[in-house]
Phi, psi and omega in degrees: 000125183291147180258123180273160180296326181292321180291323177297321181293322180292320179293322180296327180289332182280341180253107181293145176086338181257357184297317183293320182293314181294324180295322181290328183279308188267335184260013179294133180292140179272138180266131176267172179296333181291335181276348180268121181244130178250120180284120179269146177287125181257137180256143178292339179271113185242344182233158176299328179295317177296324178295318180296318179297320180296318180295317180296315179295324179296335178271319186284320185300312178298324180296315180297319179296318180296318179296317180295319179295320179297318178294323179293320181290315181284344179069017179068030181289127178235127180286143177295157183298325182296330182282348183253007177290155179303323180293319180293320178295317179296325179294321179289330180272359182294138179299152181294321180215168179235149179268121180242120180266133180301140179092352180269161178302326180295321179293321178295321179294320178297320180295320179294320179294320179294324180288326182282339182291137180291146180291136179293138179270136180296134180288141180289141179284171186297315179299319179295323178296316179294325179293333180288342178297139179284165183298328181296319180295316180295319179299314182295325183277328190240319191267333187296336182302328180252316187283345178283332183241352180080034181293137175056036176079010179290134178297129185289153179297127177082000179277099185294323181295322181285331183270340186304307181296331179285320178294329180294336178286348181096154183294329181298320177294323177293322178299315182297317181296320181289324183284320186258348180093153179203129181063234180277353181275121178285165178303134178057030178067017181095351179253084187289349179281351179290136174288161183300322182297324180290322178294318179296325178295323178292321177298316178300320180296317179294318182293319182297329181267006177244006180276000000 
């Protein structure tokens, strides 16, 4: 004989202490399929147009980033047009040296070029170069600062009265004074790098214009 929910409920009320247990077992509400909800995973891409845009961006963004990094590393260095001409490129790719075997036409041509080339002339050293300067140049660069205006008692350029007693002592005495210094005048007029010959040339220039 089937037991109805009402009879179970009535019986449970007649038995103290068991009413709550029986109610939980037999009177539990049944869940239908409509009450069960399953959360589905939702994607932000919902249309074919959005999918196409996503694919294009996935390809373009890495390419743009790589190009920007390459430009940053190279610093935008661009070679001048003259450096990219065929002649300039060939010159940079030219071997450092060539192998010439004795007795070959190439060796004979090299020997003829070496014989025809003029012999290099030895370069003049610094003292000889300075000595070659004429007295006027040395005077203008070193002596004029004092002798042009008569600073500190220096005899002025072209002042015959001031130079006469000095010229009377002879050029050797003037040379010694100019080379070693005298009074407020330092040795060699303050330019100790001048060779003796250049200092003597300046003395001659001053004396010639004071006679």
